[in-house]
N, C-alpha and C positions, 0 to 999 in steps of 0.2 A: 867711572866718572861720570857724573850729570853733565852733559854736553850744555843743556840750556841753561844751567845754573852758574855754570864755569865761565860764560862767556863775559868779556868786559863790557862795560857801559860808559859810551863817552857823553859827556854832559854838555850842554849848550856854551858854557864858558871855556871849554877845551880840555877839562879835567877828565881824567879817565878812572873808573873805579873797576878794579881786576876783577870782580866776579858779582854776580846777582844776590849776593846773601850780605844784610847788614845786622850788627848786633844793634838791637832797638834801644833806645835811651830808657835809662832806668836810674832813679834815683839812688845815689850810693850812701850819703851821709858819711863821707870817709876824711872830710876835711877838717880843719883845725876849728875851733870855735871862731876864731876870725876869719875863715873862709880860705885859707891857704892849702892848697893840695900837699898831700902826706906820702911818705913810702908805701903807706897800705892803699892808697888809692893807685899809685903806680905798680904795685905787685898786682892788683885785681885787673889793669888795663895791659899789662904785660901778658898775663894768661889769654886774655882776649885777643890780644894781637898776634899769639902764637896760635890761635884757634882757628884760622882760616877764612873769617868774613872779609869781604872786601872794604866793608866799610864799618868803623865804630862810631856811633853815637854816644857823647856823653850824657850823664843826668844832668839835670837843671843847674846851670852857671848863673847864678843871680846877680841880677844889674843893682839891686838894692839890698841893702844887709838887714833893712827892716822888713823886707818881705820875702822872708825864705818859704820855700816849700815844705822844709823841713830843717830842722838843726843838723849841722853837718855839710850843708850845701857848699860848694866852692862859690865865692863871692868876686866879683870884679865889678865894682861900681865906681870906680874912679881910675885915674892915671896910675897903672900900678908901679911899687916902691920895687927895690931891687930884689926882696925877699920873695915878693909874688912872682917876679919875671923869671928868677931862677926855678922856682916851684913849677911854673907852668911850663917852661922850657924843658925840665925834667920829666915831667909827666908826658909832655908830647913826644919825646924822645923814647922812651919806653914803649908807650902806645902806639907807635908806627914801626916797631922793630921788624915787624912781621911783612912789611911791604904794603901794609892797608892805608886806607885813608881814615883819619881821625876829626871828627866835626864836632865842635863846640856847640852845645845846644844851650841858647842864650835865653833866659826867661825872666819874668816877674810874677810873683805868685797874686798880687792883687788881694781879692778877698778870701782866697783861698790860702791865708797865712795862718797858721796855728795862733790861738790866742796866747799861748805862752811866749810867743815869739814877739807879737804884736797884737794887744787887745784892740786897737783901733786901726786896720789896714786900710790904705788907701784901695778906691776902687772908683769905676766910672760913675756908679751911683751908690747912694747908701742902702744898698739891698742886702739883707744878711743871708748867708748861706743857710738853706734850708735843710740840715741836718740834725737829728737829735744828739744830746749830749754835751752842747756847749762846749766844743772842742774849738770854736772859730768864733771870732770877735764880732763887734758891731763895725761896719765898714763906713768911711768917711769919704764923701765924694772928691775927686781930685779937682784940683784948679787947673785952668789951662796952662799957666807957667809951669805947674807941677806935671801934666803931661808933656810939655816940650823938654823938661829936664830928664825925665825917663827914656823919651825918645833919644836924646843925646847921651846917655849912659849905656843903651844898646850899641851906639857906634862906637865909644870907648872901649867897651867889652869885645866887640869884634875885632877891632885893630889890635887889642892887647894879645889875643888868642893866636891871631895870623903872626904876629912878631914871635910868639913863643914857638912856632914851628906845627900849630894844628893846620889841616889843609882845607878846611872848611868851616862854614858855620850854619847852625838851623836855629831859625827864629820860632820860638814856641808859641804858637797861637790855637792851641787846642787844650782840651781837658779842662775847660773852666778858670785856666789861668789868666792874668791881666788881659791880654790882647784879645783872648775868646771872650772875656767878659764884655769888652767892647763891643764885638760882632753880635752879641745875643741881646734881644729887645729886652729879656727877662731881667738880665742885669745891668742894662744899659738903658737908664730911663732919663737921659739927658735932652734938652732943649736947645743945646747950642751945636756947633758945628761938628761936634763929636758923636751926636746921637740922632734919632730919628730915623731917617732914610738910610737905607744900606751903604750907600756911598759915603754917608757921615760915620756910620758906625765901624766901617772899615778904615777910615783916616787914620787912626792910630798905628794900626798895623802897616800900613802903606808908607806912612811917614818914616816907622822903623825900617823898613826893608830899603827905603832910598837912602836913609842915612848910614845903614851898613853897607851898603853897595860901594856908596862914596868913601867909606872906611876903608874897604879892602880892595877895591878896584875891580875891574871887569874881568878878569881870569881867575877869581878866587870863586870856589863855589858858596853859593847862598841858597839854602833851601828855608822852606816854611812847612811847619807841621800845624795841619789844619784839620778841624771837625770836618767830616762829613756832614754832621749834624749835630745837636746836644740831644736829641731824642727826648726833648722836654715839650710841654703843650706851651706855645708861645715863644719858643726859643729860636735858636740858629737853625734854620732849614736847609734840606739838601738843595734846593733852588737857588738859596743864598750862597751856599758854598760854590756851586758851579759859577756864579757871578763872581766871586772873590778870587776864584782861581784863574779866571780869564784876565783880571786886573794884576795879579801876579805874576803871569806871564809876560805882559805887557811891561811890568817895573823888572825885568830880568833876573827872575828868580830862576833856578837852574834844576830845582826838584822840589814836588810838594808831596810831603807823606800824608797820607789819608788815614785819619784815626776818627774818633768820635766820644761823645759822651762829656760828663761831667762828675765830680765826688757826687752830687746828687743823682745823677744817672749814669752809674760808672759801666757804660757799655764797652769800654776799653779793657775791662777786665773779665767781660763775659758775665757780670754779676747783675744782681736784679738791684734795681733802684728804690727810691723811697716812693715813687709814684709810677703810674702806668706809663709804660714806653710810649712815645708819639710816633706813630708809622710815618714812614718817608716815601715820597713818590718816586721810586726808583724801581726800575724793572729788575724782576727777579731773573737770575740767569740759569743755565742748566749746571753751572760749574760746582765742584764739592762745596758743602756747606760749612768745611771747617773754618774758613777764613772770615772773619767778622766784616770786613769791608770791601771785599773783592766786587761786588756789584756798582758801588760806589765809584770805585776806579774804572770799571767799563764805561759807566756813565760819563764820566769825568773826561775820559779819553777823546771821546767826541767833541769836547769842548776846547781843549787845550793840547798842544803838541809837545808839551815839555815833559820829562821823564816822572814817573809818578810811582811812589813808592808805598808799599801796604804792608800794615803791621797789625798783629792781634789773631790768635788763635792756630798759628800756623803750627803744625807738627809734623805731619804727613810729605815726604819728598815729593810724592806725586801731586800733591795739592799746590807746592811750591812751584812745580814746574809749569803746572797747568795754569796757573796766575801769572807766570813771565809768558807762557806760549800764547794764551787766549783770554787772560783774565785782566788785561787792561793795566796790568802793573809792569815796572821796570826793574824795581826792586823789591825782594821779600825782607821784611825785618823778623828777627827773631829775638824774643824777649826773655820770659820767664826761664826756659830750658837752659839759658846759657848761665843762670846764677848757681847752677849745679853741673851742669855738662859744659864746661867752658869752651872746649873744641867742637860745640855741636856742629857748627858750619862746615867744619873740615869732614866732620863724619857723615853729614849728608852729601857732601861734594863727592865722596868717596863711595858712596852707594847705601848708607844706612837708610831703611825704609820709614822709620819712625822715631821722633824724639818722645820722651817720656812726659807723661802728664801728671806732674807733681798734686796738681791742685784735686785730683780725683781721692788722694789719701789724707786731705787735710781738713781738720775742722775744729774748729775753738769748741764745739760742744760734742759730749759723747753722744752716742746713738741715742740712749734713751731720752735726753733732751732735746732731741734735734726738733721737736713740735715748736720749739720756742723761736725757731726762725719764722714762724709766722709774724712775730712782733718788728715793725720797722728798726727800733733800737738795736735789738738782737742781730737783725741782719746787717746792720750797718756795722757793728762790732766784729761779726764774723768776716765781713769783707775786708775790714781793716786787719784783724788778725792773721789772715792768709797772706794779705800783702806783707805784714811783718815778717812772716816765715822767709820769704824770700828776700828782704831786707837782711835778714839775719844770716842767710847765705853769703850774701855780698861781704858782710862784715868778717865772715870766717874766711872767706877767700883772700881779703884784704889783710888780714892779720897772720893768717896760718898758710896760705894758698891751697885750701882743702874745704870742701863745704862739709857741712853736718846734716846731710839729709834726713838721718834719723829723728832730729831733734822735734820737739812736739810744737805745735801753733802756740801754746799757753806759754813754754819756755822763751820761743822766739819773743814774743810779745814783751814778756816782762824783760829780756835782754834789751830791746830797741828802746822802750820806755826809759829804761834805765841810763841807757848811752845818751839819749836825747836832754835828761835832766842834766847829766854830768856836763855836756856841752853847753847848755844853756847856762848853767852855774858859772862856767869860766868865761862866758861873754863879756 
């Protein structure tokens, strides 16, 4: 067994995570059209709970039904009724049966809401997402009372999941979702006290953290998923991230998960964006180049003392061990491999050297058409197509308890688009 990865992790609030491997947050799309957890969602998380990870992070639980990351998100945007309470409690019970932690990732999609969900999503400023294809609508700037209401909803959601039996929450402020949009000068062009200087752009996030902490109390884990950078010219830079991390530590956050990128620059997926990647001022370590954000963890470790989690690209056990022993990380997140190998964490803990890299076998285009990837629209479609393949694996796990790794990207895309259309039609 890997001794380093098997060590427990004590958080500042007093909670203890049994080992150093986490199932990273991945959107599931398995809720009802009204956002209620389903038996399929329970089946999926039961498999993961049996799979050996010390921490399971859920996909986006949305605090606003009009701003979904995708159809099929769980939605807790008001005081839950009896049906929602029972569904949340049942989900939490199954998802912790292995003795692991279960943290609810709570989020608001902002301008990254699909147009078929909301043609005019609310955002810090009316800056449209710069992606080809017209999948996202024209955003409308939030008013101050609307921002305050969103902050309140984060607190309601956090209290609800705690009552249901979840063991922690993670506030999503990365990947271009609403709180991340506030942090970025590209998407936040406000002139009031929520825009301009970094302390103003971080205000919405810090208000949410304060509200969540008040809702759950001092002994309940509160984490934040934070971009190391947007990797876009004029966007949220690593120097900004270091400062925000220090403010989060002062605000009693127990763990920061370091990630990066947005839909426009999907660094989190290891994919090429629609524009040239903006380099960041971070020292390059001699560590293995497998993990996307390990150098940022090393640099952030010099500024904060709270635990850090790094997700993105991990497949090799020795790279995971190195990230914990000398790479600035306290937890390692595993994502895509667990869409097929649900006990990937246990296998790594028991000595498996490397997890499969399914991305290497996936392509939306046949080889003789691969030259089309030079076009931005095709590149964007290909990135989403691969993502839909992983969505389809989660759908199969939830319904049948088994993945279908032989499924083509085209078939997976067709399946997910059909399911999303069905959910939207029933809302």
